[in-house]
N, C-alpha and C positions, 0 to 999 in steps of 0.2 A: 660340212659337220659344223654342231657348235655346243659347245659344251656346257653344259647350263650346270647352274647351283640353285638350289631352292632355301628360299628363308618363309618359315610358315610361322603364326599365327600361335604363339603361348600360353595366351590366359583364353578366361572362358568368355564370348563375349559378352553373353545374356546375363556375366556381374555386373556389366561396365555402364555405368549413369552417364546421359549425354547432360555435356556443359558446354558446347558448342553448337549453334546454327548454321549453316553451310548456305548461303544465298548463291546458284550458279555450279550446277550439280552436272559438270563435264567431266572430259579426258586431263584436263589439266589438274583441278582438283583434287581428280580422282588419284593422278600420279605425282605430285607432289605435295598438299599441305595436309591430306590423309595418311601419305606414308611418315610425314614427320610425327603426325598422332597414333600411327601403329609403332614405330619403333617407340615412341615413350611408353603405350601403354605395354607392348612386348617387356621392354626393361623393367617397367614397374607391378608386371602380371595385371595388370587390370586398373580399374583408379577411374576418377567421373571426369573423364574429355573425352569421351565418346560425341559423334557428330552425328545430327540430324542434318540430312544433305538434303536443299531443297530448287527445285527448279519453278520458274514464277512464267514462264512464256511459253518454251517447248518442251519436246523430249521427254515426254509422259511414257513413252516407250522404258525409254530408259530406265525409269523411277521402278515400273512394274517390272521388269525383269532383274532388277538388284533386287528388289523385295521377295523374291520368286527364292533367290538362292540365301536370303537371311541376310541380304546385304556384305555378304564375302563376296572378292573378285580378285583376279589378279594381274600384278603389276610383271612387265618383260621390262627388266630391264639392260638396253643393249649397251656392253664397252665399243665393242665393234659388228662385225659380220659373225664372230665363230664364237663369243663368249659373251652370254648373260645370265644373268638372274631373274629368277621366276621367283616374285617373293606374293605371300599371301597376305592381302589386307582384309581386316574386317572391323577397321576403327569407325566406320560410318555406319551407327547400329538403328538408323532410320530414315526412311527415305520418302520425299514428300513432292506431289505435283499443285503447286498451289494457281491454279487459273483463274476460272471466277470466282470460285468457294478460297479465301483463304483464311478462314476460322481457325483448322489444324494447325496450319503456320504461327497462324498471333497465340494460340496456347504455347507453342511449343517456345514463343518469343518471351511473352511474359511468366514464363516458370522461372519460383526463385533460382532452380538448377544453371538455370542459362547464363552465364557468364562471358561469353565473349559471341561475337555475328561478325563472322569470315565473309568476304564478297567476291567470286570472281565471276562480273558481270559484261566485262569489255570495256575500252571505253565508255561507247555508247551507251552502255547502261546507268551512268551517271548523270546525265543530261545535262552535261556542261558544257560549254564552248569552248574548243580547243586552245578559239586566239586570248579570249579575253577571262575565262574562269568564271561564266555567271551563268546561272542555273537558265536554261533552255525556257523561258515563260512561254515563246511561241509553240512549244509544241503541243500538240494534242493529248500526250499524257500525261505531263504535268498540267495541264489544265483540268483533265478530269480528277487530279489527284489534290486539286486546290478547292472544286467544286466539290468532292465526293471523297474526305479524307479517309471516312472509315473504312473504305471500298478502292483502297488504291491499288497500282498498277506497275508503278515503277519500283523498284528497289529503294532510293531514296523516301518515297511515299511511303513501301513497308516499313523502313524505319522509323521515322517521324510519326508512323498510327502507335507504331507498338512501344516504341519509348511515352508517347502519350498515354498510354495504356498503362502504361508501369507507374508513371507519375502517379496517375490516379490511382493505384493501386497501393505506391508509398516502398516500391521496389526500387530499390537503387537502378542506376543505368546499369544500360551491358556497356561494354569496351567493343567499337564498331571497328574490324580493322580489314582494310583494301589488298587484296592479292592479286590487284590488276598490275598490267603493266603501262604504269603514269608516272610523270616525275609526281613526287609531294603527293602522293593519292592519299593519304591519311587527311592535310590541309584540303586535297577538293573534293572528298570525301563531307568534311565540316563546312564546306560551302555548301552544297548541295540538301545537304540534310538541313542545316538551320536558317537557311532561306525559305526550303519549303518550309521549313516549321514556324517560319515567321509568321505564314498566310492563318495559322491557329490560331495565333496570339502572341503578341509581344514579348508576355512574358514566359509563356511557353520556353519563346525560340532560346529567351535571357537562362533559362532552366537546362536546357540543353547545353547553350554554348558550356555554365560552368559545369555540368554534372559529367559531362560525355567523353568519353577519351576517343581520341584520333588517331594510334598511332600509325606510322606509314611504316610500310615493309619491300624489301626487292624480293624479286623471286626471280628462278633463272631455272630452267629445265627444258630442253626438247622435248617436245610432247606434240607426234605430229596426231594429224585427226585418223580414226579407227574408219577401216574401212574393209570389204570381203577380201580383198587380199590381202590387207595385213593381216586378218580374222586366221584367214588360210596357212598364210607364213606361221603364225604360233603356232598353231594344230599340226602343222609337217615340222617343224624343226623343233618346236618344245613341247608338243606333244598336249600343251593346252587346248582343253575343248570350252572354256570359259568366255561366254556372247558378252559377257562386261568388262572382257580383259582388255588392259591400255599398254601400248608399247611406248617407250621413252628412250633416253639414252642414258647411261649409267651417270652420270652427272648430275646433281643436282646440290643449288642452294639456296637459302634461304636466310635472310637478313632483317632482323626486326627491331623497331624501335621501344623499348623496353617503358612501355605506361601502358599496366593495366592495374587499373584501383581493384580488380575485384577478385584478381590473381589470374594464374595464369598455370601452363604444364611448364615442367622443369625443363623445357626446351634445348638450354642452352648445352645438357646435356645427352642429345642427340644429333649434334650436329647443326643444332640453328643459332645464328651471329646476332646476341641481343646485344643490341650497344644504343648510345644517345643520339646519335646522329644519324640515319640513312641517307640523307642528299646524295652526299661524295661514290657510295655504290650504287642508287639508283639511277645517275646519270652517267657513269661509266658503262652500266649493263645494256644502258637505252640508246646511247651514243654508238659505245664500240656493236655492242651485238645484237641490236633490233636494229640498229640504224643501216649494218651491215647486211643483218636479216631482208630490210627491205629494197635495197639499192639492190640484193639479188635476185628479191624478186618479183619488180616491174622490166627492171634491166634484160633477165632470165626468160623472163616470159615473153618479151619483146624477140629474142634470141628463139623461142620455140622450145625453151629447157622445159623443163617437169618438176623434176628436184633441188634440193641443195645441192646434194652430192653430183649433180651431174652439171651441175656450176660452177664450182671447184674444180672439177676436174679439167676446166678449162684454166690453163696457167694464164690467159688474159684476164678471167673474172678474180683469180686470186690476186694480181697487179691490182683489180681496181680495189677490191676492198682495202686491200693492204694500203693503198695512198689513201682512201677515203678513211679511214683511222689514223693513219699515220702522222696525217698534214691537214685533216678537217675537223677530226675528233678530237685526238686528244689536246692539241693545243686549246679546247676549252674547257677542259675538265682539271678538278682538284682532285687527283686519285687518293686512294685510300691509302694510307699508312701501310708497309707491307707489302703491297703489290708490284710487282716487276713488269713493267708497261711492257716491256718485248714480247719477255713468256706469255701474258695474260693474250695477246694478238694472237703469239701463234697456237694458243689453245681452243680458240676461237678457231680459226682456220682448220684445225685440227677434227676439233667438234664437229665443222658443218660439211667436214670430208668422211664425217661415220655414214657411211653407204646401206647400213642396217636400219636407217629409219624412216628413209623415203617420204623424205617431210618434202611435202606439196609447196612448189613455190605459190600458187593459189592460194590456199592457207594463209600463208603469210600475208598474200595481198587485200584481201580483206581489210574491210574499216581503213584505206588509204588516208581517207582527211582528218580521220580521228587521231591516227598515227603520225604523221607527217609532223604535224608542230611538236611533237615530242622526241621525233626519234632525228631530224636534223634539224628542222629549223630554230630551237632552241639556242642551240650549241650553234647554229652557223649566222645565227643574228648579231654574235660579236666580232664573226669574220668579217660579215658586213663591213658594221662601224669602222671595221682595220682595213679594209678594204683588199682582204687576203683571198686568195685563189679559193676558190668552190666548187671546180670542175666538177668533182664527182658528186657533188648534192645539188649542181645543176643539169647533171645528165639522167640523176635520179627522178628530179620531180618532172625533165621532159617525160621520160618514162611509165611514169604514171600518170599521166595527161592524156598518153597514147593507149594504155592501159585502159582508163576510166572509157574509154571510148565505146570497149566492150568486142574491138575487132584488131585484130594484130596486123603485124605489116604485109602479111599474105593473105588478109582478105577474110581469116576464119573469124566467128564468133566467138567469146567466151564472156560468161556469165561476170557483172561485177557486183560485187556482195557490198554494200558501202550505203551508209545513212544518206549521202549526196549524191546518189545515184541518177537521179531523176534530175538534179540542176549540172551536173557534169553532162549529161548525154544530151540534154537540151542546147548547153552551149555549142558540144561540136557540130549539131543540127543545125544552128542560128547560123555558125562562123567558117563561113570554108574558107578565109584567109587564116593560115596559120598564126602570122602575126596579131589578127583581131585575137583570135580561138588563145592564144597564152596571155595576152592581156590582159581578157575575161576569167580567165582562170586566176591567173595571179591577183586576181583583185575581189576574191573571192575572200569577206575581213573574217570569215570561222575561219579559216584556214591563216590565210599568208598575214601576219603584221602588215602597216603600213610603209615600211622601214623595206619591206621586198620589194612590194609594188612598184613602190617610188623610186628603186632605186636601177640606172638606168643600163645598168652594165650589169646585174644580174638577169635584168630581162633579157636581155638582150642575148646571154648566155645558154637560158634557158633555151630561148626562140630559136639558136644556130644549131644548137645540140638536138632539138626535135627537126628541125629542118633536114642536118645531118643523118638523123636518124630513119626519119621517113622516106629519104632522097635512096639513102647511101646500103641502107642497114646498120644493125647494132655496131659490128665491128668498125665503123669506120668512127666511133666514137668511143671508143676504148685504149686509147693510146694514154695512158697513165705513167709508163715506166720512167719517161721523162720530164713528167711534172715537180716541182719544187713549192715551198710555199712563196713566193712570189706577189706581188702585187697586182690584181685584175689588170692595172694599165698598161702593163709590161708587155 
């Protein structure tokens, strides 16, 4: 039995003007940024900060389904398996699918009402290499946007063309707010847009540099991908028959750098933390929460587990992530003021154990080549320089290499959803020797900085863990209760 609370829309949706265009209409946006805007509109009984949400590559079906219901949908916010809040959301006032024809999108982007453009396009959607943070000039989509800038395919290309048109019309630049899980996501978005803008003209690129604000943000809410099973659960448990509904945890956090030249909603009254510097918050979240999630995803998948809750139901996995957070992530962090470290770690473990979400490890495992540099390697570089223990990180890398071959320890196949899946599959096919395989994977410079591929101790640690896992199973690699921050050579 689930105890249900309900939260209704209090304003008249038809009276709300669109002030925000969001690119990347998926479950996370609907359960996170749109909810904060919904709270804002509810508190103000309307306003000018409605959302036009857009998909540019896929899921036109979702756009069509939303429009049928005037873009209203529901969020099921689960505290645990027995308590949920069913929230009605009407903040998305328009939905677009901008595939080949993007003129309707550009009409929204060049509107004088549009003050902010937000993005959830995942790490790969910025077309920036994880290791050196440069625009992927070898990507066909980026080359297309360089050759045909007025018909862009990518999110950076769309932003460049929209800003170019606004400049031609004498309109001020909108603010670009990334809401993706990446360190310094504002600076990274600026890099992608400014480098691409330079192919229009040096003068235009300088205008973008001088006039466009790219604040950083940190987002935190666990939002599993929706499935038919989860939709059936919402129907059975909450009597919710909304095809566009999203399930998520009750916890939510949004930390935003306060840099909005054209104005912004008064988010701080709706729970958004407006700060001068997001960096301590984003590194804390990326390395502790997301880093632990990725460990559970790859090591848990190797152990034939399906969900995060399944993994943390095993004390050995709790020991693994507690060791990782305490001895490998925390030493690399400048924690934000007012955060009790141990309380934060225990709160993460409690959130992971929320079995109401059924958060699939396969969802977290997507795009590992883009996530590993941010979640593990950025912090691990400091440990590497100090020759500190990185056993959990090495286990994570070894488990990811195993996952990337598309076949688990029992020979069962699974899909590898990663922009570098072809490269990784070819390396597995080419190298039958584990030594050669690990050496070749660690030599992928787009993922691993040279400090890792050239460090013999780290390479050996990954190799030995990979050998132990493939020979003796996952359990043989989960002895972390005795580890301390000793030198690697000890």
